[in-house]
C-alpha positions as CSV (number, residue, x, y, z in Angstrom):
1,M,150.4,-17.5,-19.6
2,S,148.7,-16.0,-22.4
3,A,148.1,-17.6,-25.3
4,F,150.4,-15.8,-27.6
5,R,153.0,-17.4,-25.7
6,L,151.7,-21.2,-25.2
7,F,152.8,-21.8,-28.8
8,G,155.7,-21.4,-31.1
9,K,156.5,-19.3,-33.9
10,S,154.1,-21.1,-36.3
11,A,151.3,-20.0,-34.0
12,A,152.4,-16.5,-33.6
13,I,152.3,-16.6,-38.0
14,E,149.0,-17.7,-37.7
15,A,147.8,-15.1,-35.4
16,A,149.3,-12.2,-37.2
17,D,147.8,-13.7,-40.0
18,R,144.4,-13.6,-38.4
19,I,144.9,-9.7,-37.5
20,L,146.3,-8.5,-40.6
21,F,143.4,-10.3,-42.3
22,A,140.7,-8.5,-39.6
23,V,142.8,-5.4,-39.7
24,S,142.4,-5.6,-44.2
25,Q,138.5,-6.3,-43.6
26,A,137.9,-3.3,-41.2
27,A,140.0,-0.8,-43.8
28,R,138.2,-2.3,-46.8
29,D,134.6,-1.2,-45.4
30,P,133.1,0.2,-48.3
31,G,131.8,2.8,-46.2
32,L,134.7,4.1,-45.5
33,Y,135.5,5.4,-49.2
34,G,133.7,7.7,-51.7
35,E,132.1,10.9,-51.9
36,G,133.2,12.8,-48.9
37,R,134.9,10.0,-47.1
38,A,138.6,8.9,-47.4
39,P,139.7,8.4,-51.3
40,D,139.5,4.9,-52.6
41,T,143.1,5.0,-54.0
42,L,146.0,3.0,-53.4
43,T,147.1,6.3,-51.2
44,G,143.7,6.7,-49.6
45,R,144.0,2.4,-48.9
46,F,147.6,2.7,-47.5
47,E,145.8,5.5,-45.3
48,L,143.4,3.7,-43.7
49,V,145.3,0.2,-43.2
50,T,147.6,2.0,-40.9
51,A,145.0,3.7,-39.5
52,F,143.2,-0.1,-38.0
53,A,147.1,-1.0,-37.9
54,T,147.9,1.2,-35.3
55,I,145.1,0.0,-33.0
56,A,146.0,-3.7,-33.2
57,L,150.3,-3.1,-33.2
58,L,149.2,-0.7,-30.2
59,R,147.3,-3.6,-28.2
60,L,149.9,-6.2,-29.3
61,R,152.3,-3.9,-27.6
62,S,150.5,-4.0,-24.1
63,A,149.7,-7.5,-24.0
64,P,153.2,-8.5,-21.9
65,D,153.5,-12.1,-23.8
66,A,152.3,-10.9,-27.4
67,D,155.9,-9.3,-28.8
68,R,156.7,-12.3,-31.1
69,V,153.0,-11.8,-32.7
70,S,153.3,-7.9,-33.1
71,Q,156.5,-8.4,-35.0
72,V,155.6,-11.1,-37.0
73,F,152.3,-9.2,-37.3
74,T,154.2,-5.4,-38.5
75,D,156.2,-8.2,-40.7
76,R,153.3,-9.2,-42.7
77,L,151.7,-6.0,-43.0
78,F,154.4,-4.4,-44.4
79,R,154.8,-7.7,-47.2
80,H,151.3,-6.7,-47.6
81,F,152.3,-2.7,-48.8
82,D,155.1,-4.3,-50.8
83,A,152.5,-6.3,-52.7
84,G,150.1,-3.8,-52.9
85,L,153.0,-1.4,-54.5
86,R,153.8,-4.7,-57.1
87,E,150.1,-4.8,-58.1
88,S,150.0,-1.1,-58.7
89,G,152.9,-1.6,-61.4
90,V,155.8,-0.2,-59.7
91,G,158.7,-1.2,-60.9
92,D,161.4,-3.8,-59.1
93,L,163.6,-1.0,-58.9
94,S,161.4,1.6,-57.1
95,V,159.7,-0.8,-54.6
96,A,163.2,-0.5,-51.7
97,K,162.9,3.0,-52.2
98,R,159.0,3.7,-52.1
99,M,158.9,1.0,-48.9
100,K,161.4,2.9,-47.2
101,A,159.2,6.4,-48.0
102,L,156.0,3.9,-46.8
103,A,158.0,2.8,-43.5
104,G,158.5,6.2,-42.4
105,A,155.1,7.5,-43.0
106,F,154.0,4.4,-41.4
107,Y,155.9,4.8,-38.5
108,G,154.9,8.4,-38.1
109,R,151.2,8.0,-38.4
110,L,151.9,5.2,-36.1
111,G,153.4,7.8,-33.3
112,A,150.9,10.4,-34.4
113,Y,148.0,8.4,-33.6
114,D,149.3,7.1,-30.7
115,A,149.8,10.0,-29.0
116,A,146.2,11.5,-30.5
117,L,144.2,8.4,-29.6
118,G,143.1,9.6,-25.7
119,E,141.2,12.6,-27.2
120,A,138.7,12.5,-30.1
121,A,139.3,16.2,-31.7
122,S,143.5,15.6,-31.8
123,L,142.9,12.0,-33.5
124,S,140.5,13.8,-36.0
125,A,143.0,16.3,-36.3
126,A,145.7,13.9,-37.3
127,L,143.7,12.0,-39.4
128,S,142.0,15.1,-41.4
129,R,146.0,15.8,-42.3
130,N,147.6,12.3,-43.0
131,V,144.5,11.0,-44.7
132,W,142.7,14.1,-46.5
133,N,146.1,16.4,-46.6
134,T,143.6,19.3,-44.8
135,D,143.4,20.9,-41.2
136,A,139.3,19.4,-41.2
137,A,137.8,17.1,-43.0
138,P,134.4,16.0,-42.8
139,F,134.7,12.3,-42.3
140,A,137.8,12.5,-40.4
141,P,135.5,12.9,-37.1
142,V,133.7,9.7,-38.5
143,L,136.4,7.9,-38.5
144,A,138.3,9.0,-35.4
145,A,135.1,8.1,-33.5
146,R,135.4,4.1,-34.9
147,L,139.2,4.0,-34.3
148,L,138.2,5.2,-30.6
149,A,135.7,3.0,-30.1
150,A,138.4,0.1,-31.6
151,H,140.1,1.1,-29.5
152,T,138.5,0.9,-26.5
153,H,137.0,-2.2,-27.1
154,F,140.2,-4.2,-27.5
155,A,141.6,-2.2,-24.7
156,E,139.1,-4.2,-22.7
157,A,140.0,-7.1,-24.6
158,A,142.2,-10.4,-24.7
159,P,144.6,-9.5,-27.7
160,Q,143.6,-12.9,-29.3
161,A,140.3,-10.6,-29.6
162,L,142.1,-8.5,-32.9
163,E,142.0,-11.4,-34.8
164,D,138.4,-11.4,-35.1
165,P,136.9,-9.7,-37.9
166,S,133.6,-9.0,-36.9
167,A,135.6,-7.5,-33.7
168,W,136.7,-4.6,-35.8
169,S,133.1,-3.6,-36.9
170,V,132.3,-1.6,-33.6
171,R,131.3,2.0,-33.7
172,G,131.6,5.4,-32.0
């Protein structure tokens, strides 16, 4: 029996919060932003959180007893996006419309990255399109290698490994 199944809703919330923290830390790595890298903007940060969250969600979805944690993680992630919009000054009347657009973008990227995770060039191309809006961004292969390394690492580890921020520092 999975450790996620052993505990009730509060344990799922705590696990999801730890995973969201670890994903956020990985996506905030200063080495991912700057000249020639991801843009350090609200959009750039959304793109990288989405890319790393994809790795977490795919791992959670593959764990038979992690349904509750997966759902809570997704709910918390979207609350995180909502808070980011509000902190950036988006008005209350516009938040719902922007969140709907973000949800569409998130799930589109989740599908694209899931389909591309089997091959570095495909993932690099998907990242180039989404993060940099181009066919081949110079930093995309570096980011793709990091995401593939994390995906491989977590596929071989227990789902609880997603909760450890240091586990996200694997490099390709």
